[in-house]
N, C-alpha and C positions, 0 to 999 in steps of 0.2 A: 868379836870378830865374826864376819859373815863369809861363809864359803859358798860359792856358786858352783853347781855341778851339772854337767850335761848328762843325759841318760844314755843314748845309743852309742856304743863302743867306748864309753867312758865308765859308766856305772854298770851297764848291762852289755853282755857280749852278743850284740845284735848281728854283727857281720857273719859270725860262724853259722848261726841259725838261718839267716837269709841265704847264704851261699849253699846250704843244704837244699833249700827249696829251688835255688837257681838250677841245680842239676835236673830237677823234675820239670822245670819250666822250659828249659832250652837244652837241646841235646849236644850243643857245641862244647866239647870237653876243653877246648882252649880257653874258654871264658871262665875265669876263676872268681870274679867279683861282680856282684850285681850292680855295683856303681858304674861298671863299664858298659852297661846296656845302652842302646840308643835311648833318647828321651821317650820316644813312643813305646818301646819295649819296656823301659823302666816303669812307666806309668801302668802298663798292662800287668807287669809283675807285681807292683804294689797293690793294684786292684784285686789281684787274686790271692796274695799271700800276706799282706801287711798285718792283719789282725792275728794270724797264726804266728807270725814272727814275734810280734809284741807279747803274745801269751807264752810262747815256748822258750824264748831266749833266757840264758842263765845270768845270774848276778856274777860279776867278776870276783875272783878269789880275794878274800880278806876285805871286800868292800863293806859288808855288813858290820864287821867288827870295827873297822876304821870309823865309820859314820857313828856308831854307838859311842865310841871313844870320844870323838869330837863333840857330840851332843853332851855327854857326861862332863866334858871339860868346858862347857859354856859357849861353844861355837854354835852359831846360827847356820842352819843348812837350808839353802834355797836351790831347788832343782829348776833349771832353766832349759827348756827343750823346744825343738821345732815341732814336736808331736802336736797333732790337732790342726795342723795346716793342711793344705791340699784337700780340704773337704772330708778328711778322715775323722769325722766327729766322734765315732765310737772309741777312738784312741784315748780320750780322756778317761772314760770309765774303765777301760781295760788297764790303763797305766796305773790308776789309783788302786784298783783291785790287786794288781800284780805287786805293787810296792807294799801294800798292806800284808798280803800273803807271805811276802819275803822279809817282813819285819824291818823294812827300810824306814828309818826315822827321818823326818824332814819337817821344817817349820813352814815352808811354803813351796808350792809348785806353780810355775808359770809356763803356760803352753803357747804354741803358735809363735815362737820367737825365731825369726829368720835372721835378725840382727840383735844378737844377744846382749850386746853392750848396753842397749837401752834398758833392759831389765836389770842388768848389773848396776848401772848408775842409779836407777830408781830404788833398788834394794840396798844400796850402799855396800856392795860386795867388795871384800878386801882381796880375795883370791878367787879366780875362776878357772875351773878345770874342764877341759874339753879335748877331743881328739882331732879336731879340724884346725889346721893351720890358719886358714883365712878368718875363721871365727875368732881365734885368739889374737890375730893381728888387729882386727877391729876393736876388740875389748882392750887390748894393750894401748892402742892409739888414743883411747879415752881415759888413760891414766890408771887402769886397774891391773894389778899383778895377775899374771897368767901362769898356768901349768899345763903342759901338753902331755896328755895320756897317749903314749905311743901305741900304734897298732902296727904289728909286724916290725920291720927294720927301718923305720922312718928316721929322718933327721928333722931337726927343728931349730929355729932361732930362739924359741922360748925355753924356759926351764922345763925339763922333761922327766917323766917317770914311766916305768914299765908295768907297775902293779900297785895295788892299793897299800901294801906295806910301805912302799916308797913314798906314797902320798902322805901317809901318817908321819913317817920320819921327816919329810920335808916340812910339814906344818909344825911339828914339834921344834925343829931347828929354827924356824922363823919366829914362832910365838911362844914356845915353851909348851908344857903340857903335863 
């Protein structure tokens, strides 16, 4: 079985770190999420802080243990990320170093994926885990099982989890372990 995993806000708590820098970037206290910046401001923000965010964000609780468990039980782990797009070429080096330093086991990493269903199809992914509804919609539309990693109090039409222990339990329920 092959499990596809997104990085930002799925495996890594990127949003928390990014929003810490948002307070430094813009003095508007009403703006709580960097995703709500205008396109122009969003690009300025990323130009200034992206590499810091990628280096400093933390791995979500129980993610390392869950991935080690999956690997030990014969699951293939493919990380599929949009990182590397938008001309942020250093993201690849930063990401691989970060994953290595944090003992994240994976079989393959695929960068620059704005339409992740293509990589999921190519890698024969059985289950894809992501935090973005539209990404999961595309993946599911191509016949691949999806799992939504909830950020905050979201709702979803996909099967959903709030943490990596729930990811592990979900996969065990599906395929044993």
